[in-house]
C-alpha positions as a Markdown table, in Angstrom:
| # | Residue | x | y | z |
|---|---|---|---|---|
| 1 | Unk | 88.3 | 135.3 | 4.4 |
| 2 | Unk | 91.0 | 135.4 | 7.1 |
| 3 | Unk | 90.5 | 138.0 | 9.9 |
| 4 | Unk | 92.8 | 141.1 | 9.7 |
| 5 | Unk | 95.3 | 141.3 | 12.6 |
| 6 | Unk | 94.9 | 144.4 | 14.8 |
| 7 | Unk | 97.7 | 146.9 | 14.5 |
| 8 | Unk | 99.1 | 149.9 | 16.3 |
| 9 | Unk | 96.7 | 152.2 | 18.0 |
| 10 | Unk | 93.7 | 149.9 | 17.3 |
| 11 | Unk | 95.2 | 147.3 | 19.7 |
| 12 | Unk | 95.6 | 149.9 | 22.5 |
| 13 | Unk | 92.2 | 151.3 | 21.7 |
| 14 | Unk | 90.6 | 147.9 | 21.9 |
| 15 | Unk | 92.0 | 146.8 | 25.3 |
| 16 | Unk | 91.2 | 150.2 | 26.8 |
| 17 | Unk | 87.7 | 150.4 | 25.4 |
| 18 | Unk | 86.9 | 146.9 | 26.5 |
| 19 | Unk | 88.2 | 147.4 | 30.0 |
| 20 | Unk | 86.3 | 150.7 | 30.4 |
| 21 | Unk | 83.1 | 149.1 | 29.0 |
| 22 | Unk | 83.3 | 146.3 | 31.5 |
| 23 | Unk | 84.0 | 148.7 | 34.4 |
| 24 | Unk | 80.9 | 150.8 | 33.4 |
| 25 | Unk | 78.8 | 147.6 | 33.3 |
| 26 | Unk | 79.8 | 146.5 | 36.7 |
| 27 | Unk | 80.2 | 149.7 | 38.6 |
| 28 | Unk | 76.5 | 150.2 | 39.4 |
| 29 | Unk | 76.5 | 146.7 | 41.0 |
| 30 | Unk | 79.2 | 147.4 | 43.6 |
| 31 | Unk | 78.1 | 146.6 | 47.1 |
| 32 | Unk | 74.7 | 145.2 | 46.0 |
| 33 | Unk | 73.8 | 142.1 | 48.0 |
| 34 | Unk | 71.9 | 140.7 | 44.9 |
| 35 | Unk | 75.2 | 140.3 | 43.2 |
| 36 | Unk | 76.3 | 137.7 | 45.9 |
| 37 | Unk | 74.0 | 135.0 | 44.6 |
| 38 | Unk | 76.0 | 131.9 | 43.6 |
| 39 | Unk | 75.8 | 130.6 | 40.0 |
| 40 | Unk | 77.7 | 128.0 | 38.2 |
| 41 | Unk | 81.4 | 127.2 | 38.6 |
| 42 | Unk | 83.6 | 129.1 | 36.2 |
| 43 | Unk | 86.3 | 127.7 | 33.9 |
| 44 | Unk | 88.9 | 128.6 | 36.4 |
| 45 | Unk | 87.2 | 126.6 | 39.2 |
| 46 | Unk | 86.0 | 129.6 | 41.3 |
| 47 | Unk | 82.4 | 130.3 | 42.3 |
| 48 | Unk | 80.6 | 132.5 | 39.7 |
| 49 | Unk | 78.6 | 135.1 | 41.5 |
| 50 | Unk | 75.6 | 137.0 | 39.9 |
| 51 | Unk | 77.9 | 140.1 | 39.4 |
| 52 | Unk | 80.3 | 137.9 | 37.5 |
| 53 | Unk | 77.5 | 136.9 | 35.1 |
| 54 | Unk | 76.8 | 140.6 | 34.4 |
| 55 | Unk | 80.4 | 141.2 | 33.6 |
| 56 | Unk | 80.7 | 138.1 | 31.3 |
| 57 | Unk | 77.5 | 139.1 | 29.5 |
| 58 | Unk | 79.0 | 142.6 | 28.9 |
| 59 | Unk | 82.2 | 141.1 | 27.7 |
| 60 | Unk | 80.5 | 138.9 | 25.1 |
| 61 | Unk | 78.3 | 141.7 | 23.9 |
| 62 | Unk | 81.1 | 144.2 | 23.5 |
| 63 | Unk | 83.3 | 141.8 | 21.5 |
| 64 | Unk | 80.4 | 140.6 | 19.3 |
| 65 | Unk | 79.9 | 144.2 | 18.3 |
| 66 | Unk | 83.5 | 145.7 | 18.4 |
| 67 | Unk | 85.8 | 142.8 | 17.6 |
| 68 | Unk | 83.8 | 139.8 | 16.4 |
| 69 | Unk | 86.8 | 138.0 | 15.0 |
| 70 | Unk | 89.1 | 138.4 | 18.0 |
| 71 | Unk | 89.6 | 135.3 | 20.2 |
| 72 | Unk | 89.1 | 135.8 | 23.9 |
| 73 | Unk | 89.8 | 133.9 | 27.1 |
| 74 | Unk | 88.0 | 134.7 | 30.4 |
| 75 | Unk | 87.8 | 133.3 | 33.9 |
| 76 | Unk | 84.3 | 132.0 | 33.5 |
| 77 | Unk | 84.1 | 131.0 | 29.8 |
| 78 | Unk | 87.6 | 129.8 | 28.9 |
| 79 | Unk | 88.7 | 130.2 | 25.3 |
| 80 | Unk | 86.2 | 131.5 | 22.7 |
| 81 | Unk | 87.8 | 131.6 | 19.2 |
| 82 | Unk | 86.9 | 131.7 | 15.5 |
| 83 | Unk | 89.0 | 129.5 | 13.4 |
| 84 | Unk | 90.7 | 132.5 | 11.7 |
| 85 | Unk | 91.4 | 134.6 | 14.8 |
| 86 | Unk | 94.8 | 136.3 | 14.8 |
| 87 | Unk | 94.7 | 137.9 | 18.2 |
| 88 | Unk | 93.5 | 136.8 | 21.7 |
| 89 | Unk | 92.2 | 139.0 | 24.5 |
| 90 | Unk | 92.8 | 137.6 | 28.0 |
| 91 | Unk | 90.2 | 139.1 | 30.3 |
| 92 | Unk | 89.4 | 139.0 | 34.0 |
| 93 | Unk | 86.1 | 141.0 | 33.9 |
| 94 | Unk | 86.3 | 141.4 | 37.7 |
| 95 | Unk | 89.6 | 140.8 | 39.5 |
| 96 | Unk | 88.5 | 141.1 | 43.1 |
| 97 | Unk | 84.9 | 139.9 | 42.9 |
| 98 | Unk | 84.6 | 139.7 | 46.7 |
| 99 | Unk | 85.7 | 143.3 | 47.3 |
| 100 | Unk | 83.3 | 144.3 | 44.5 |
| 101 | Unk | 80.5 | 142.6 | 46.2 |
| 102 | Unk | 81.4 | 144.4 | 49.4 |
| 103 | Unk | 81.6 | 147.7 | 47.6 |
| 104 | Unk | 85.3 | 148.2 | 48.3 |
| 105 | Unk | 87.9 | 149.9 | 46.2 |
| 106 | Unk | 90.1 | 146.9 | 45.5 |
| 107 | Unk | 88.4 | 145.5 | 42.5 |
| 108 | Unk | 89.6 | 145.9 | 38.9 |
| 109 | Unk | 89.0 | 144.9 | 35.3 |
| 110 | Unk | 92.1 | 143.4 | 33.7 |
| 111 | Unk | 92.5 | 143.0 | 29.9 |
| 112 | Unk | 95.6 | 141.8 | 28.0 |
| 113 | Unk | 96.1 | 141.3 | 24.2 |
| 114 | Unk | 98.5 | 139.0 | 22.4 |
| 115 | Unk | 99.0 | 137.6 | 18.9 |
| 116 | Unk | 97.3 | 134.2 | 18.9 |
| 117 | Unk | 100.0 | 132.7 | 16.6 |
| 118 | Unk | 100.0 | 128.9 | 16.7 |
| 119 | Unk | 97.3 | 129.0 | 19.4 |
| 120 | Unk | 99.8 | 128.6 | 22.3 |
| 121 | Unk | 100.9 | 132.2 | 23.2 |
| 122 | Unk | 103.0 | 132.8 | 26.3 |
| 123 | Unk | 103.0 | 135.7 | 28.8 |
| 124 | Unk | 105.9 | 137.1 | 26.9 |
| 125 | Unk | 103.7 | 137.6 | 23.8 |
| 126 | Unk | 101.4 | 140.0 | 25.7 |
| 127 | Unk | 101.7 | 143.3 | 23.7 |
| 128 | Unk | 99.1 | 145.6 | 25.3 |
| 129 | Unk | 97.4 | 145.6 | 28.7 |
| 130 | Unk | 94.9 | 147.6 | 30.6 |
| 131 | Unk | 93.8 | 147.6 | 34.3 |
| 132 | Unk | 90.8 | 149.7 | 35.3 |
| 133 | Unk | 89.8 | 150.3 | 38.9 |
| 134 | Unk | 86.0 | 149.6 | 39.0 |
| 135 | Unk | 85.1 | 152.0 | 41.8 |
| 136 | Unk | 87.2 | 155.0 | 40.8 |
| 137 | Unk | 87.5 | 154.4 | 37.0 |
| 138 | Unk | 91.2 | 155.0 | 37.1 |
| 139 | Unk | 93.0 | 153.5 | 34.0 |
| 140 | Unk | 96.5 | 151.9 | 33.8 |
| 141 | Unk | 97.5 | 151.3 | 30.1 |
| 142 | Unk | 100.7 | 149.7 | 28.8 |
| 143 | Unk | 102.3 | 148.5 | 25.6 |
| 144 | Unk | 105.3 | 146.2 | 25.6 |
| 145 | Unk | 108.5 | 148.1 | 25.1 |
| 146 | Unk | 106.7 | 151.5 | 25.2 |
| 147 | Unk | 106.3 | 152.0 | 28.9 |
| 148 | Unk | 103.2 | 152.7 | 31.0 |
| 149 | Unk | 101.2 | 155.0 | 28.8 |
| 150 | Unk | 98.4 | 156.0 | 31.2 |
| 151 | Unk | 98.0 | 155.9 | 34.9 |
| 152 | Unk | 95.5 | 157.6 | 37.3 |
| 153 | Unk | 98.5 | 158.6 | 39.5 |
| 154 | Unk | 102.2 | 159.4 | 38.7 |
| 155 | Unk | 104.5 | 156.4 | 38.7 |
| 156 | Unk | 106.1 | 156.4 | 42.2 |
| 157 | Unk | 108.0 | 153.2 | 42.7 |
| 158 | Unk | 109.1 | 152.9 | 46.4 |
| 159 | Unk | 112.8 | 153.2 | 47.2 |
| 160 | Unk | 112.3 | 151.1 | 50.4 |
| 161 | Unk | 114.6 | 148.1 | 50.5 |
| 162 | Unk | 113.9 | 147.1 | 54.2 |
| 163 | Unk | 111.6 | 144.2 | 55.0 |
| 164 | Unk | 110.9 | 145.7 | 58.4 |
| 165 | Unk | 109.5 | 148.9 | 56.7 |
| 166 | Unk | 107.7 | 147.1 | 53.8 |
| 167 | Unk | 104.1 | 147.8 | 52.9 |
| 168 | Unk | 103.0 | 144.7 | 50.9 |
| 169 | Unk | 100.1 | 142.5 | 49.9 |
| 170 | Unk | 99.4 | 138.8 | 49.7 |
| 171 | Unk | 96.4 | 136.6 | 49.1 |
| 172 | Unk | 94.4 | 134.0 | 51.2 |
| 173 | Unk | 91.3 | 133.4 | 49.0 |
| 174 | Unk | 91.1 | 129.7 | 48.3 |
| 175 | Unk | 94.4 | 129.0 | 50.1 |
| 176 | Unk | 94.9 | 127.0 | 53.2 |
| 177 | Unk | 95.4 | 129.6 | 55.9 |
| 178 | Unk | 97.6 | 127.7 | 58.3 |
| 179 | Unk | 100.2 | 126.7 | 55.7 |
| 180 | Unk | 100.1 | 130.0 | 53.9 |
| 181 | Unk | 100.6 | 131.9 | 57.1 |
| 182 | Unk | 103.6 | 129.7 | 57.9 |
| 183 | Unk | 105.1 | 130.4 | 54.5 |
| 184 | Unk | 104.7 | 134.1 | 55.0 |
| 185 | Unk | 105.2 | 134.2 | 58.8 |
| 186 | Unk | 108.6 | 135.8 | 59.0 |
| 187 | Unk | 107.7 | 138.4 | 56.5 |
| 188 | Unk | 104.5 | 139.3 | 58.2 |
| 189 | Unk | 106.1 | 139.4 | 61.7 |
| 190 | Unk | 108.9 | 141.5 | 60.4 |
| 191 | Unk | 106.8 | 144.2 | 58.7 |
| 192 | Unk | 103.4 | 144.2 | 60.6 |
| 193 | Unk | 104.5 | 147.0 | 62.9 |
| 194 | Unk | 107.2 | 149.0 | 61.1 |
| 195 | Unk | 105.5 | 148.6 | 57.8 |
| 196 | Unk | 102.0 | 147.2 | 56.8 |
| 197 | Unk | 100.5 | 144.0 | 55.6 |
| 198 | Unk | 97.4 | 143.8 | 53.4 |
| 199 | Unk | 95.0 | 141.1 | 52.0 |
| 200 | Unk | 93.1 | 143.2 | 49.5 |
| 201 | Unk | 91.4 | 140.5 | 47.4 |
| 202 | Unk | 92.6 | 141.5 | 43.9 |
| 203 | Unk | 96.0 | 140.7 | 42.3 |
| 204 | Unk | 95.6 | 143.4 | 39.8 |
| 205 | Unk | 94.8 | 146.1 | 42.4 |
| 206 | Unk | 97.7 | 145.0 | 44.6 |
| 207 | Unk | 100.2 | 145.0 | 41.7 |
| 208 | Unk | 99.1 | 148.4 | 40.4 |
| 209 | Unk | 99.6 | 149.8 | 44.0 |
| 210 | Unk | 103.3 | 149.2 | 43.5 |
| 211 | Unk | 103.2 | 151.5 | 40.5 |
| 212 | Unk | 101.5 | 154.2 | 42.6 |
| 213 | Unk | 104.0 | 153.7 | 45.5 |
| 214 | Unk | 101.2 | 152.7 | 47.9 |
| 215 | Unk | 102.8 | 149.2 | 48.2 |
| 216 | Unk | 106.3 | 148.0 | 48.0 |
| 217 | Unk | 105.6 | 144.4 | 47.0 |
| 218 | Unk | 103.0 | 141.7 | 46.5 |
| 219 | Unk | 103.7 | 138.0 | 47.2 |
| 220 | Unk | 101.6 | 135.1 | 45.9 |
| 221 | Unk | 103.4 | 131.7 | 46.2 |
| 222 | Unk | 100.5 | 129.2 | 46.3 |
| 223 | Unk | 101.5 | 127.4 | 43.1 |
| 224 | Unk | 105.0 | 127.0 | 44.3 |
| 225 | Unk | 103.7 | 125.4 | 47.5 |
| 226 | Unk | 102.0 | 122.7 | 45.5 |
| 227 | Unk | 104.8 | 122.2 | 43.0 |
| 228 | Unk | 107.5 | 121.7 | 45.7 |
| 229 | Unk | 105.3 | 120.1 | 48.4 |
| 230 | Unk | 102.8 | 117.7 | 46.6 |
| 231 | Unk | 101.0 | 116.9 | 49.9 |
| 232 | Unk | 99.8 | 120.5 | 49.9 |
| 233 | Unk | 97.5 | 120.0 | 46.9 |
| 234 | Unk | 94.9 | 118.2 | 49.1 |
| 235 | Unk | 94.9 | 121.2 | 51.4 |
| 236 | Unk | 94.3 | 123.6 | 48.6 |
| 237 | Unk | 91.5 | 121.4 | 47.1 |
| 238 | Unk | 89.8 | 121.2 | 50.5 |
| 239 | Unk | 89.6 | 124.9 | 50.8 |
| 240 | Unk | 88.7 | 125.4 | 47.1 |
| 241 | Unk | 85.8 | 122.9 | 47.1 |
| 242 | Unk | 87.8 | 120.4 | 45.1 |
| 243 | Unk | 89.6 | 123.0 | 43.0 |
| 244 | Unk | 93.0 | 124.6 | 43.2 |
| 245 | Unk | 92.4 | 128.4 | 43.1 |
| 246 | Unk | 95.8 | 130.0 | 42.7 |
| 247 | Unk | 96.4 | 132.8 | 40.2 |
| 248 | Unk | 95.9 | 131.9 | 36.5 |
| 249 | Unk | 97.2 | 133.8 | 33.5 |
| 250 | Unk | 94.1 | 136.0 | 33.3 |
| 251 | Unk | 94.8 | 137.3 | 36.8 |
| 252 | Unk | 98.4 | 138.2 | 36.0 |
| 253 | Unk | 98.8 | 139.1 | 32.4 |
| 254 | Unk | 97.5 | 142.7 | 32.4 |
| 255 | Unk | 99.0 | 143.9 | 35.8 |
| 256 | Unk | 102.3 | 142.0 | 35.0 |
| 257 | Unk | 102.8 | 144.1 | 31.8 |
| 258 | Unk | 101.7 | 147.3 | 33.4 |
| 259 | Unk | 104.1 | 146.9 | 36.4 |
| 260 | Unk | 107.0 | 145.7 | 34.2 |
| 261 | Unk | 106.6 | 148.7 | 31.9 |
| 262 | Unk | 106.5 | 151.0 | 34.9 |
| 263 | Unk | 109.9 | 149.7 | 36.0 |
| 264 | Unk | 108.9 | 147.2 | 38.7 |
| 265 | Unk | 110.1 | 143.6 | 39.1 |
| 266 | Unk | 107.8 | 140.6 | 38.6 |
| 267 | Unk | 108.8 | 136.9 | 38.6 |
| 268 | Unk | 107.4 | 133.6 | 39.6 |
| 269 | Unk | 107.7 | 132.3 | 43.2 |
| 270 | Unk | 111.3 | 131.1 | 42.6 |
| 271 | Unk | 112.5 | 134.4 | 41.1 |
| 272 | Unk | 112.3 | 133.3 | 37.5 |
| 273 | Unk | 110.8 | 135.3 | 34.6 |
| 274 | Unk | 107.2 | 134.6 | 33.7 |
| 275 | Unk | 107.7 | 135.2 | 29.9 |
| 276 | Unk | 107.7 | 131.5 | 28.9 |
| 277 | Unk | 104.6 | 130.6 | 30.9 |
| 278 | Unk | 101.4 | 129.7 | 28.8 |
| 279 | Unk | 99.0 | 132.6 | 28.5 |
| 280 | Unk | 95.8 | 130.5 | 27.9 |
| 281 | Unk | 94.6 | 128.1 | 30.4 |
| 282 | Unk | 93.4 | 127.5 | 34.0 |
| 283 | Unk | 93.9 | 124.8 | 36.5 |
| 284 | Unk | 97.1 | 124.1 | 38.5 |
| 285 | Unk | 99.3 | 123.3 | 35.4 |
| 286 | Unk | 98.7 | 126.8 | 34.1 |
| 287 | Unk | 98.6 | 128.7 | 37.4 |
| 288 | Unk | 101.5 | 130.9 | 38.5 |
| 289 | Unk | 103.1 | 132.0 | 41.7 |
| 290 | Unk | 104.4 | 135.5 | 41.6 |
| 291 | Unk | 106.7 | 137.8 | 43.5 |
| 292 | Unk | 106.4 | 141.5 | 42.6 |
| 293 | Unk | 108.4 | 144.3 | 44.0 |
| 294 | Unk | 109.4 | 148.0 | 43.4 |
| 295 | Unk | 113.1 | 147.2 | 43.2 |
| 296 | Unk | 115.5 | 144.3 | 42.5 |
| 297 | Unk | 117.0 | 144.6 | 46.0 |
| 298 | Unk | 113.7 | 144.1 | 47.8 |
| 299 | Unk | 112.7 | 141.4 | 45.4 |
| 300 | Unk | 115.8 | 139.3 | 46.1 |
| 301 | Unk | 115.0 | 139.4 | 49.8 |
| 302 | Unk | 111.5 | 138.3 | 49.2 |
| 303 | Unk | 112.6 | 135.3 | 47.1 |
| 304 | Unk | 115.0 | 134.3 | 49.9 |
| 305 | Unk | 112.2 | 134.6 | 52.5 |
| 306 | Unk | 109.9 | 132.4 | 50.4 |
| 307 | Unk | 112.7 | 129.9 | 50.0 |
| 308 | Unk | 113.0 | 129.8 | 53.8 |
| 309 | Unk | 109.2 | 129.5 | 54.2 |
| 310 | Unk | 109.1 | 126.5 | 51.8 |
| 311 | Unk | 111.8 | 124.8 | 53.9 |
| 312 | Unk | 109.8 | 125.3 | 57.1 |
| 313 | Unk | 106.7 | 123.8 | 55.4 |
| 314 | Unk | 108.9 | 120.9 | 54.2 |
| 315 | Unk | 109.9 | 120.2 | 57.8 |
| 316 | Unk | 106.3 | 120.3 | 58.9 |
| 317 | Unk | 105.3 | 117.9 | 56.2 |
| 318 | Unk | 108.0 | 115.4 | 57.3 |
| 319 | Unk | 107.0 | 115.7 | 60.9 |
| 320 | Unk | 103.4 | 114.8 | 60.1 |
| 321 | Unk | 104.1 | 112.2 | 57.5 |
| 322 | Unk | 103.0 | 108.6 | 58.6 |
């Protein structure tokens, strides 16, 4: 018998219950050095730590009990699906594993839900999403077209439109530092004194800080670096131990919907919508750059700054090409 599709409140309830259950499973492990033990390499190519194994076990147990017919895709397991599944959960059980291992606040659970359809859903198909802060337990919950339905803080999108006063986040985990710093150099120099720059270790945490007004923007352009400058791939693989470790759909799907429904702007690294990008998959062909901002005006300036940074890197590549 075919599985019955989830509807209405049951969809929101499932994503929230799963995210909270994963948070509760992981929270006691925050800051414990035992969690830093390396395990196997996950589906996404990153190191799987002992704390990740705890989260993945909690994920499998919850869904076996609560939604045994739902398909799911996680960072460590990839796609797990029954033949008659109608919906798919896209889950990052710990977005910000390294902050979690250090006992810091910037670690989240991220869960998104979409109709499975023909087996190739896109980001635009995401219908519900939940991000839960692991340390505090704060919940962000959104449904497509219905707004941000729950937040631990009032929505307070920043009105700042000046790069020099911008508080913003970016990522270096698995990225070549010299080239990434060059890409972001003008933005960092412009805002490091009059504003603030942060590497917080979690895409979901950073993007939800735009909702709370703590950050004005988040910039992650690693995939664009490789797409436009193919010589960069070797640099990423060297840092990533043979893997490219830019953001995959499971990193972005939940915070993307939450921020969009709160009124923020999220695009790829060129300023294009993410809606048509595949929702299921990992590896460079599925990974996405992203530029997130509290307002269209600030976002446009960030896209222009990344354009300029790519051109600087292009000149560097030409200068060092044999």
